[in-house]
C-alpha positions in Angstrom: 153.2 53.8 192.5 149.8 55.2 193.7 149.1 57.2 196.5 147.7 55.2 199.4 148.9 55.4 203.2 152.1 56.0 204.2 152.9 57.0 200.8 154.8 60.7 200.5 152.9 62.8 197.4 154.2 65.7 195.7 151.2 67.9 194.5 150.6 70.9 192.3 146.9 72.4 193.4 144.8 75.1 192.7 141.9 75.7 195.1 138.9 78.0 194.1 136.0 79.1 196.3 133.0 80.4 194.4 135.4 80.7 191.2 138.0 82.8 192.9 141.2 81.0 193.0 142.5 81.3 196.9 145.7 79.5 197.0 147.8 77.5 194.9 150.8 75.4 194.8 153.9 77.9 193.8 155.6 77.2 190.5 158.2 74.6 191.0 157.2 73.9 194.5 155.0 71.5 194.8 153.0 70.6 198.3 154.7 67.6 199.4 152.8 65.3 201.9 152.7 61.7 203.7 149.5 60.4 202.8 147.0 59.1 205.4 148.4 61.2 208.0 145.8 63.9 208.7 148.6 66.4 206.7 146.0 67.9 204.1 142.5 67.8 204.5 140.4 64.7 204.5 138.2 65.2 201.4 141.2 66.1 199.3 143.5 63.1 200.7 140.0 61.0 199.8 140.2 62.0 196.3 143.8 61.6 195.7 143.9 58.1 197.2 144.8 55.5 194.3 145.8 58.4 192.2 149.7 58.2 190.6 152.5 60.5 189.4 150.9 62.5 186.2 147.2 62.3 187.1 144.8 65.0 186.6 142.1 65.2 189.2 139.3 67.8 190.1 137.9 67.4 193.4 134.9 69.4 195.0 135.3 69.0 199.0 132.3 69.8 201.0 132.9 72.1 204.7 132.4 68.7 206.4 135.6 67.2 204.2 137.5 70.4 204.4 137.7 72.8 207.1 134.5 72.3 208.9 131.1 74.4 208.7 131.2 77.4 210.2 130.7 77.6 213.9 128.7 80.9 215.3 129.8 80.2 218.7 133.5 79.5 218.0 134.1 83.5 218.7 135.2 85.2 221.8 135.9 88.5 223.2 139.4 89.4 224.5 141.1 92.1 226.3 142.5 94.6 224.0 145.4 95.1 226.6 146.4 91.4 226.2 147.4 92.4 222.2 151.3 93.9 221.8 150.8 95.9 218.8 147.9 97.9 217.4 144.6 95.4 216.5 143.5 95.5 212.7 140.1 94.4 211.9 140.4 91.5 209.2 144.1 90.3 210.5 144.6 87.1 211.7 146.8 86.9 215.0 147.8 83.6 217.0 147.2 82.9 220.8 148.4 80.0 222.4 146.6 77.7 224.8 147.4 76.5 228.2 148.9 73.6 226.8 151.2 76.0 224.3 149.7 75.0 221.3 149.2 78.1 218.9 145.7 79.0 217.9 145.0 81.3 214.9 142.0 83.5 215.1 140.6 86.6 213.3 139.5 90.0 214.4 136.0 90.6 213.9 135.9 94.1 215.6 136.8 96.1 218.4 134.8 97.8 220.8 136.2 99.6 223.5 139.1 97.8 225.5 137.7 94.1 223.9 138.3 92.2 220.8 136.0 90.4 219.3 137.6 87.4 217.6 136.7 84.1 215.3 138.2 80.7 216.0 137.3 79.5 212.9 139.4 78.4 209.7 138.9 81.3 207.1 137.5 78.7 204.8 135.1 76.7 207.2 132.0 76.4 206.0 133.2 77.1 202.3 133.1 74.1 199.5 136.2 74.1 198.2 137.1 73.3 194.2 140.7 71.9 194.0 142.4 71.2 190.6 145.2 68.7 191.4 148.3 67.5 189.1 150.2 64.9 190.9 154.0 65.0 190.5 155.2 62.3 192.1 154.4 59.2 194.9 157.3 57.5 196.8 157.4 55.3 200.0 157.7 57.1 203.0 161.2 56.7 204.9 161.1 55.2 208.5 161.5 59.0 209.9 158.9 60.4 208.2 156.2 57.7 209.5 157.8 58.4 212.8 157.1 62.1 212.8 153.8 61.6 211.0 154.7 63.8 208.0 157.0 64.1 204.8 160.3 65.5 204.6 161.7 67.5 201.8 165.2 69.3 200.2 165.7 72.4 202.3 163.6 71.3 205.5 164.7 72.2 208.7 165.7 69.1 210.7 165.1 71.2 213.6 161.3 70.9 213.3 161.5 67.6 214.8 163.1 67.9 217.5 160.0 68.7 219.8 158.2 65.8 218.7 
């Protein structure tokens, strides 16, 4: 079976940026995703299209096909009083939009009662080098297609209640 839209794939991966490993799947815990539903970055999804269990893939993904180009204007000044705890420069926090969506941001600096934050993904603007081994490919269940993501052993079914 080949990776294609509406298939569930399990992959082991190593992600490098400028030769340095920045992420990897854990031994015995492959990344499980529903292909064609935006569950992984577009460039990696394209590189995996048509692959089968056992295939090994090396893919270089541009920022445009990865986490986007870095947007200098995607920063903001927030009030220090809006934070519950001590604020740490370089740390990632989550804010909530008016619609209830969680938005991650990184603290760039502190200035008096203001916190300068960056909403860009931490890998925005980076070229990503992946080494991937496809572990398995299967048809998605009707429930997975309805939910738009893969389900796997040990997954908490409560995740889908609000969808």
